[in-house]
C-alpha positions in Angstrom: 97.6 95.8 97.5 100.4 95.1 99.2 102.4 98.1 100.9 105.4 96.7 102.2 107.8 99.6 102.4 111.3 100.4 103.3 111.1 102.6 105.8 114.9 103.7 104.7 112.6 105.8 101.9 111.7 109.0 102.3 109.9 111.0 99.4 109.6 114.6 98.7 106.9 116.6 96.5 107.4 116.6 92.4 107.6 119.5 90.3 104.3 119.5 88.8 105.9 121.3 85.6 104.7 118.6 83.2 101.2 118.1 82.2 99.7 115.9 84.3 98.1 114.2 80.9 101.7 112.9 79.8 101.7 111.5 82.9 100.9 108.4 82.1 102.5 107.8 78.7 106.0 109.0 80.9 105.6 106.0 83.5 108.0 103.0 84.1 108.1 100.2 85.3 111.8 98.7 85.9 111.2 94.7 87.5 112.7 91.6 87.8 112.6 89.1 84.8 114.5 86.5 85.6 117.9 87.4 86.4 117.9 90.4 84.7 115.7 93.9 85.6 113.3 94.5 82.4 111.0 97.5 81.9 107.5 98.3 81.2 104.7 100.6 80.8 102.5 101.3 83.4 98.5 100.1 82.7 96.1 102.4 83.0 93.9 99.2 82.4 91.6 98.5 85.8 89.6 95.5 85.4 86.8 94.6 87.4 83.7 93.1 87.9 81.5 91.8 91.0 81.4 88.0 91.3 78.0 86.1 93.3 80.2 84.8 96.6 78.5 83.5 99.9 79.1 84.9 102.9 81.8 83.4 104.8 81.3 81.5 108.1 80.1 83.0 111.6 83.1 81.0 113.5 85.6 82.0 110.3 84.5 85.7 110.5 85.1 85.6 114.6 88.3 83.9 114.2 89.2 86.6 111.4 88.1 89.2 114.8 90.3 87.1 116.8 93.4 86.9 114.9 93.4 90.6 114.0 92.4 92.0 117.9 94.6 89.2 119.6 97.5 88.8 117.7 97.9 91.6 114.9 98.7 95.2 115.4 97.1 96.0 112.5 97.0 99.6 112.3 95.3 101.9 110.3 96.1 102.0 106.7 98.4 98.9 106.5 98.0 96.1 104.6 98.8 93.0 106.2 98.8 89.0 105.3 96.5 86.9 107.8 96.8 83.1 107.9 94.8 81.1 104.9 96.0 77.3 105.4 94.0 77.6 108.8 91.0 80.4 107.1 90.5 77.0 104.5 89.7 74.9 107.1 86.6 76.8 107.8 86.0 77.8 105.2 83.8 75.0 103.2 83.5 77.8 100.4 86.7 78.4 99.6 87.0 76.4 96.3 83.7 77.8 95.5 85.1 81.6 96.2 88.0 80.5 93.5 86.4 78.9 90.9 84.2 82.7 90.8 87.6 84.5 90.4 88.7 82.0 88.0 85.4 82.2 85.7 85.0 85.7 85.9 89.0 86.0 84.8 88.6 83.9 82.0 85.5 86.0 80.3 87.9 88.6 79.6 90.4 86.3 78.7 92.0 85.2 81.2 91.8 80.9 81.2 93.9 79.4 84.1 95.8 82.1 85.1 94.6 81.8 88.7 95.6 78.6 89.2 99.1 79.3 88.1 99.4 82.2 90.5 100.5 82.6 94.6 97.8 83.4 96.5 97.2 85.3 99.6 94.5 86.0 102.5 95.0 90.0 103.4 93.2 92.6 106.1 93.5 96.4 105.3 91.3 99.3 107.9 91.8 101.5 104.7 95.2 101.9 102.7 97.2 104.3 102.1 97.9 105.6 98.9 100.8 103.6 97.4 102.4 101.6 94.3 103.6 97.9 94.5 106.1 98.8 92.0 108.9 98.5 94.1 108.3 94.8 95.7 105.8 93.4 93.0 106.9 95.1 89.4 106.6 91.5 87.9 103.1 91.1 88.5 99.6 92.2 88.3 96.7 91.6 91.8 93.7 90.1 91.3 92.2 90.9 94.4 88.6 88.7 96.1 87.0 90.8 98.6 85.3 88.9 101.3 83.7 91.8 103.5 80.2 93.4 103.0 79.8 97.0 102.3 81.2 99.5 104.7 81.3 102.3 102.1 85.0 102.1 101.3 86.4 102.3 97.9 89.8 101.0 96.0 90.9 104.6 94.7 93.3 105.0 91.7 94.0 108.8 92.1 95.9 108.6 88.5 93.0 107.2 86.4 89.9 109.6 88.7 88.6 105.5 88.7 86.4 104.2 92.2 85.4 100.8 92.9 83.1 100.3 95.6 83.7 97.7 97.7 81.5 94.9 98.6 81.4 91.0 99.1 82.5 89.7 95.5 84.0 92.6 94.3 86.6 91.5 91.7 89.2 93.7 90.2 92.7 93.0 88.3 95.6 95.9 88.0 98.9 96.5 87.6 100.7 96.8 91.0 103.0 99.9 89.7 99.4 102.2 89.1 98.4 104.0 92.6 96.0 103.1 94.7 94.0 103.1 98.4 91.0 102.3 100.0 89.5 105.1 101.0 86.3 106.3 102.3 83.2 106.8 99.3 83.6 110.3 98.6 86.8 111.3 100.1 89.7 112.4 98.1 92.4 111.6 100.0 93.8 108.9 102.7 93.3 110.2 106.7 93.5 108.0 109.2 90.9 110.0 110.5 87.9 107.9 109.0 88.6 105.0 110.3 87.8 104.7 114.0 88.9 102.1 116.5 85.1 101.8 117.4 84.3 101.2 114.0 84.4 97.7 111.8 86.5 99.0 109.2 88.5 96.2 108.1 88.6 94.8 104.6 88.9 91.0 104.4 90.4 89.6 100.5 91.9 87.2 98.9 94.9 88.3 96.0 96.7 86.8 93.7 99.8 87.3 92.1 99.3 86.8 88.2 102.9 87.3 86.3 102.9 90.5 83.8 104.8 88.3 80.6 101.8 86.4 81.0 100.1 86.2 77.7 97.1 86.4 78.7 97.6 88.4 80.9 100.0 91.2 78.8 97.2 92.0 76.6 93.9 92.3 79.1 96.4 94.8 80.5 98.2 96.4 76.9 101.1 95.9 78.3 104.4 97.0 76.2 107.2 95.3 77.0 111.5 96.9 77.1 110.1 100.3 76.4 113.8 101.6 78.8 116.1 99.0 77.8 119.0 101.0 78.3 118.0 102.5 81.7 116.7 98.7 82.6 120.2 97.1 81.9 122.4 99.9 84.2 119.2 98.8 87.8 119.6 96.2 90.2 116.6 97.1 91.9 112.7 97.1 91.1 111.4 100.7 90.9 109.1 102.8 89.1 110.0 106.1 86.9 108.2 108.8 85.9 109.0 111.7 83.2 113.1 109.5 84.1 112.5 109.7 88.0 112.3 107.3 90.8 109.1 108.3 92.4 107.0 107.0 95.3 103.3 108.3 96.0 102.5 110.6 98.7 100.4 108.5 101.4 97.4 111.2 102.0 97.1 112.2 98.2 98.0 109.7 95.6 100.2 112.1 93.9 103.6 111.4 92.5 107.0 112.3 94.9 110.5 112.5 94.3 112.1 109.0 95.7 114.6 109.9 97.9 116.9 106.9 99.1 118.3 107.3 103.0 
């Protein structure tokens, strides 16, 4: 989850003339591979589980709370980067957390993939429905959630899949698959569900796994070069549905037509 949305982009509702069961088959991601755009199908595989990690120490969680309240403008629905290097100084079990995720990934046929991937510490107060394919189409995300259970889920609306979040929740998914963080039991994103007088934040580590890594591609069942002719004509990453560039409704997760201003 990154949600690095370009403010110049607007979205318009799409026609529902296409049957829902065929949506996933028609989803295509176009991403930079070296100095060329390459195409691939969007995976409908989400790998999830729970690993045993210790609670972050009190002085670290206090530092995170100060950072969020005094140095960030964390709006409801935003996903923002936190300072990882400083956190590691106050986090003696950081390596243990990484090892737990790495061991879990290895059981899924992803040996050593985390060690070669970029990692960041992130925070959100809920997350609007979005996909990350306009910036990270060449990657899968691996997320390890560090916060206690706050009654929130990661929701993948296209897959009708919800993953309850608690300390140790871990998942690997295609960056182009729409998702959000919403209250358990809800079916849409609403800012009112994350009031300022409640701690609704989720802290998590996220790794960018190269989608072209053979282990990652196999685990997520990625089919490459599904639309090479279109890819050759593009100069930026994007996701297309039925050959039309799309974005996601922030509140419902429904596909919307992409219109660049």
